N, C-alpha and C positions, 0 to 999 in steps of 0.2 A: 599481049606479052610485051614486057619492057626490057630493053637492052641498055647497057651502059657499062662503063668500066667500074671495077670495084673501088669503093671510096677508101682513101688513105686515112691514116691516123689523124693528121692535122684537121681535115674537114670534119671528121667524126667528133673530135674533141671540141672544135669551135661550135658545132651544133649542140653538143652537150652543155656547153657554157650558156648559150642562148636559152636552152630549155631550163637550165637550173635557175635562171633569173625569173622566168615565168612561174616555175614551180615554187620558188621562194615566195612570190606574191600570193599564189594560191594558198600556201601553208600559213601565211600571215593572216589572211582572211579567215581561214579555218580556226586558227588559234584565237583570234579575236572573238569569234563566235563561241568557242568553248569557254573562254574566260568570262564572257558576258553571261552565258547560260549557267555557269557554275558559281558566278559571283566572286570569282577570284582566280588566281593563277593555278595551273595544274603542274605541280612539281612531283617528282618521284617520291619524295619523303612525305609530302602532305596529302597526296591524292589517293593513295592506295590503289584500288582496282581501276579507278578513273584514269590513272597514268597509263595503264596498259590499253585501255579503250582509246585514249587519245593517240597513243603511238600507232595502234592498229588503224585508226582513221587517217593518220598521216601516210602510212604505207598504202592504204587504199587510194588516196588521192594521187600519189605518185604513180602507182601502177596503172590506175585508170587513165591518167593523162597519156601515158605511152600507148596503152592498148587501144583506147578509143581513136587516137590519131593514126596509129598504124593500120588498124582495120578499116577505118573510114576512108583515109586518103593515102596511106603509106608514108606520110610525112608528119613530123612534129613541126612546131614553129621554127625551131633551130634548123631542122632538115630542109625546110622550105628556103630559108635564108641562104643556106650553103648548097642548094640544088642537089639534095640527096633524096633517095627513095628506098624504102624497105620493101623488098619483094621476096617471094618464095624462090626456091632453086630453079624454077622454070621461068622466072621473070614475071609471074602473075602477082596481083595484089595479095596481101596476106589475109588469111582467114584467122579466126580467133585462136585455134589451137597452136598454130605455128607462132603467132604473136605472143601467146602466153609462154611458150617455150623460149622464145627469143628474150623475153623480159627476164625470165628466171636465170637462164644461162648468162645473160648480159650483166646481171648484178654480180655474178661470180667472176665474170671476165674483167670487169672494171675494178672490182674490190682490191685485189692485191697489186697495187701500183700499176693498174691497167695492163698487166702482163698478158692477159687473155686477149686484149685488143691488139697489143703490139705483136701478137702472134702472126698478124697478117703480113708482116715482113718476111716470115719464114715459110708461109703457105704458098704453094705453087699458083693458086688462083687468087691470092691476096685477100683471103677471107680471114676474119678474126675467129677466135675459137668459138664464140657463141654463134657466129654465122654458121660455122660447120655443124655444131651440135644441134642447132634448131632447124637446119636445112633452109636457112633464109640468107639474104645478103643485103648489103646496102650498096647501091650503085650511084654513081655520079651522073646526073643528067647532063646531056649536052645541050648546046644552044645558048642564046643570050639571056 
């Protein structure tokens, strides 16, 4: 069981920025592979069905990045840098189902100007909306 204080918006946002840098690099490699395999760029107007397959691949890469990291260690690269850990409501490491729920609700929570994440300032336990809905939490690890 892991204990710690609930992570605030600033640390969560900083971890997200770190993660977005790594995800951007992963998506560039993926896009380069698709362009090389197709022999040209994949654009919505010229690629037809390939455009949707390409977009689905991007979504799978992004989702897999978070799910693999949360289930394996509870931390993405950005979360490690900012000493954050994703756990279930009992403080145990995340299993796949709660991690999938966290990802799905998290996309909705961040989408409208991060309103679902800013919810943590109104919540008595300082949980973001997707923390509440997925029965998970992000805690700030103590220590140096």
